[in-house]
C-alpha positions, 0 to 999 in steps of 0.5 A: 527500386527493388528491395533486393541486395545488389548481389541478389541478382544471382538468385534470379539465375541459380536457386539460392540452395545451389548458390549456397552449395557452390559457395561452400565448395568454393570455400572448401577448395580455397581452404585446401589451397591455403593450407597444407602439409610441410614435410621436412626430410632429414637424412645423412648423405649416405642414407639419401644415396642408399635410398636413391640407389634402392629406388633405382634397383627397385624399379629395375625389379629388385624386390628387396630394394623396392621393399626398402623404398616402400618402407620410406614411402610408408613413413612419409604417407603416415606423416601426411595422414596424421596431418590430414587427420589433425585438420579433420580431413579424410584423404580416402573419402570420396 
């Protein structure tokens, strides 16, 4: 009878350090899948319509409309970055 634990067979195939790294990466991935950011958008119908129209004009080349859309997007990204920062996540780290 071996003194190894029943799940120790993996160490015969993959070095223990590599198994540990795989487990840490899997846990990080699972944490990222389990957690997330909820973004709630609250706008009047009028401002929602204006945003949609600005987007449509922006993709057709209207720079002023595109700046309006980018202002909205910047606010959204700021909110997401703040959430990630609170979670200790750097969204720009590679």
